[in-house]
C-alpha positions, 0 to 999 in steps of 0.5 A: 563534059565539065562546063554545062549552060543553064538558062533559068527563068528567074534566079536568086534573089528571087524565091521560088522552086526553079530559082531554089533548085538551080541554085542548091544543085548548081552549087553541087555541080560546081563542086563535082567539077563542072563548070556552071553558067546560069543565064537568066532575066535581069528582071522578072516581073518587073523587079530587077533581079541584080548586077548583070555579072556575079558569082554565087556558091560557084556559079556564074551568073549572067543577067540578061536584059529581056526587051518584052516580058509579056508573062513569066513563060512568055518573054522575047529574049534575044539577047540570050542566044549571043551570051551562050554562044559568048562562051564555051560549053558542052550541053545547054539546059533550059529549065521549062519548055517556054517560048525563051526555050526556042532561043536557046536551042538557036545557040545550042545548034549554031554551038554544036552542042546538045540540047535538054529541057526540063519539062513540069508537064502540058502548061494547060494543067498549069491551073487558075490562069482563066479560060483564055490564058488556058486556051493559049496554053494548050495552042502552044503545047499543039504547035510549039511544045512538040519542036522544041522537045522533038529537037531536044538530046533529052528531055527532063521530067520532074515526076513520072507521070509525065512520062506518057505525055513526053512519048506521045509527043514522039520521044523515044523512052531513051531520051527521057529521064526523071529529074525532080526537085530537093532539098539542102543536105542541112535541111535533114537535121531537125530544128528547134528553135524560132519566135514564131510558136511565141508569137502565135499562142499555143493554138495548132499552127498551119503554115504555109510557104510559097509565093502569095498569089491565087495560083498556089491556092492560098485562097482555099487555105485560108477558106478551110480555116473556117472548119478548122476554126470551128474544133482549134479557134485558136489555130491560126494559119501562117502564109510565108512569102514573097507578094508580088502582085499585092494579093495579100490585101484580098486574101485580109479581106476575104479573111475578114468577111468570113470572120476569122481574120484572127486565124489568118496571119501573113508574113513577110518571105523568109529568105535564110534557109536556116529561119525557113526551117526553124519556122517549120518546126514550129508547125503542128501541120504543112500545107500546099493547096497550089493548082500546080507544082513541078515538085515542091522543095517546101514540102520536102523541108516540111517532110524532113522536118517530120511535119505532116503535109497536106498537098493537092492532087497536082503535078508532082505532089503525090509523087512527092509525097509517095503517094499518099504514104508520107502526106494527105491529098486533096483536090486542088480548090475544095476548101472542105477537103483540105479542111478535113485532111487538116482536121485528121491530122491535128486530131490524130497524133498516131495518123499524123505521126506514121506519115512523118516517119515515112516522110523523113526517110523519103527526104533522104533521096531528094538532096542537092548532091544526091541529084546533082551526083545523077545530073552530072551522069546523064551530062556525061552520057548526053555530051557523048 
């Protein structure tokens, strides 16, 4: 096993979980001696992602034109087949069982190499897409997903609770492997310097890092500040991340209508890893109110920096914080429950301290070098 083709729906310079993971683990696989090629769209959500061919951190990146992109998940991507077949690979690994996985499967069959998929779970659990899309996702998972996963040599799952779902589609346990996301090893060292605190004053800072979109639940984080601000008038919710759909305007309007515009701050994305960690180091609590997360790198970075976190009870987030041992859990869409968790963390230093001590230790098991070594072992076994 010396070469792997990774198909990713998006890649650097786009910001997100799969982008950060594929870059981080891919670069570590290169250090282990593997040739890593990443195949990704030239444009994602209308944004041009860079030159067609380049090398990043030892990874050969191939950006391919997508003639039709109906959504982030639904792409007509025939050029992927030819691109994959143009090089020699021992294995094709696709991130998510979206529609483009079918094109990668065709290429793997033609190349006569193993085909692996990383799944984040049934699409209907990816909440807040509306009844029409949710219904379409349910049909897709009933008809297409079993075909893609059933033809895979291996299925990687982001969190343990997905084991039963994948087995229900007819896969034997020996074909299912746990592949959580993670963080760079350098994220473990605590940071102290940042200009964030100086800009926001002496009130508690609640931080969110991620895309600014309704699927991320940021609207509920904003609503939670109504209760938080009653006890901590100088508190600030800081939302940092890319806004690809213009959702920031609506959030500012909502904050103004609730009378908490001074307690909510939206900032441009931070691309530099070190600057992200410095910003995290300044917060008093970190929040991930998302409707779905397979595994949040931002949450794990906050854990590594010793910050108390609040996550929603969706996807892999409960597993990530060890089911409440390293953070607090609330239900998605419940801004009152979210506010209650935040107020408990802000008012009880002892409770927050107990969570963060365990969080720091847990983060050590989820660094990219550790995850890449495990993945390389699985690649070798699958290729055999």
